[in-house]
C-alpha positions in Angstrom: -15.8 -6.8 11.4 -19.1 -6.9 9.6 -20.4 -10.2 8.2 -20.7 -10.0 4.4 -18.4 -8.2 2.0 -20.8 -6.0 0.1 -22.1 -2.5 -0.1 -25.5 -3.7 1.0 -24.2 -5.5 4.1 -22.2 -2.5 5.3 -25.0 -0.1 4.5 -27.5 -2.3 6.4 -25.1 -2.4 9.4 -24.8 1.4 9.3 -28.5 2.0 9.1 -29.0 -0.2 12.2 -26.8 2.2 14.2 -28.5 5.1 16.0 -28.6 8.4 14.1 -26.6 10.1 16.9 -23.9 7.4 16.5 -23.7 7.9 12.7 -23.5 11.7 13.1 -20.6 11.3 15.6 -18.5 9.3 13.1 -15.7 11.5 11.8 -13.4 8.9 10.0 -14.0 5.5 8.5 -10.9 3.4 8.0 -11.3 0.6 5.4 -9.6 -1.4 2.7 -9.9 -0.3 -0.9 -13.3 -1.9 -1.6 -15.4 0.7 -3.3 -18.6 -0.8 -2.0 -17.7 0.1 1.6 -16.7 3.7 0.5 -20.0 4.2 -1.3 -22.1 2.9 1.6 -20.2 5.1 4.0 -20.7 8.2 1.8 -24.4 7.5 1.5 -25.0 6.8 5.2 -22.5 8.9 7.0 -21.6 11.7 4.5 -19.8 13.9 6.9 -17.3 11.2 7.7 -14.0 11.0 5.8 -13.2 7.6 4.3 -9.5 6.6 4.6 -7.6 3.5 3.7 -6.1 1.7 6.6 -2.3 1.5 6.8 -2.1 -2.2 6.2 -4.0 -2.0 2.9 -2.2 1.1 1.9 1.2 -0.5 2.3 0.0 -3.7 0.7 -1.2 -1.8 -2.5 2.1 0.1 -2.6 3.9 -3.3 -2.3 1.8 -4.7 -5.1 2.8 -1.7 -7.3 6.4 -2.3 -6.5 6.1 -5.9 -7.5 4.3 -5.0 -10.7 7.1 -2.5 -11.6 9.8 -5.0 -10.8 8.2 -7.6 -13.0 7.5 -5.1 -15.8 11.1 -4.0 -15.8 12.3 -7.6 -15.7 10.2 -8.5 -18.7 11.3 -5.4 -20.6 15.0 -5.8 -20.0 15.3 -9.6 -20.2 12.4 -10.4 -22.4 11.2 -13.1 -19.8 10.2 -13.7 -16.3 12.8 -13.5 -13.5 15.1 -16.4 -12.8 17.0 -17.2 -9.7 20.2 -15.5 -10.8 18.6 -12.3 -12.2 19.3 -9.2 -10.0 15.7 -8.0 -9.9 14.4 -11.5 -9.1 17.0 -12.0 -6.3 16.1 -8.7 -4.8 12.3 -9.2 -4.7 12.0 -9.8 -1.0 14.7 -7.2 -0.1 12.7 -4.6 -1.9 9.9 -5.1 0.6 12.1 -4.7 3.6 12.0 -1.4 5.5 15.1 0.6 4.6 15.8 1.0 8.4 15.9 -2.7 8.8 18.2 -3.6 5.9 21.3 -5.6 6.7 24.6 -4.4 5.2 24.4 -7.2 2.6 20.8 -6.2 1.6 21.7 -2.5 1.4 24.7 -3.4 -0.9 22.4 -5.6 -3.0 20.0 -2.7 -3.5 22.8 -0.2 -4.2 24.1 -2.5 -6.9 20.6 -3.0 -8.3 19.9 0.7 -8.4 23.2 1.4 -10.1 21.9 -0.2 -13.2 20.3 2.5 -15.4 17.5 0.1 -16.6 16.3 -0.2 -13.0 15.5 3.5 -12.4 11.7 2.8 -12.4 12.2 0.2 -9.7 14.3 2.5 -7.6 11.7 5.3 -7.9 8.9 3.0 -7.0 10.9 1.6 -4.1 11.4 5.1 -2.8 7.7 5.8 -2.8 7.0 2.5 -1.1 9.6 3.4 1.6 8.0 6.8 2.2 4.5 5.2 2.5 5.9 2.8 5.2 7.5 5.8 7.0 4.2 7.7 6.8 2.3 4.9 8.4 4.8 4.6 11.2 4.9 8.4 11.9 3.5 9.3 15.3 1.6 12.4 14.1 -0.7 12.2 11.1 -0.3 15.8 9.8 3.5 15.4 9.6 3.1 11.9 8.0 1.1 13.3 5.1 3.9 15.8 4.1 
């Protein structure tokens, strides 16, 4: 961890490293902050910037939540309430498919059987594939 969340702080930290060290860096894993990516591109241009798995899955989860809320608003004309299927499934949607209980799997099957929820089902499928890719033991196969 580097003190200070800014492009300038990261760039200063990088310039303090020896040139040989910077030339040896092949990959920089970071969150989605563009300041870090820009600083890395300027100071270690040969390195590939990648998003770390935690932040990648978190962004995918945020997209899933946004989709669920948007579909809820479109279909019901209001925010979710405790008895609404999309609202009730909000936590289950973020559970790894391999870890779903029979009850949770049945809830999602019923949820996805509703034609109005096709966007949520598609987004959930992408979210699940991203989780699986992060868990995959070999990176080249995870990307496919």
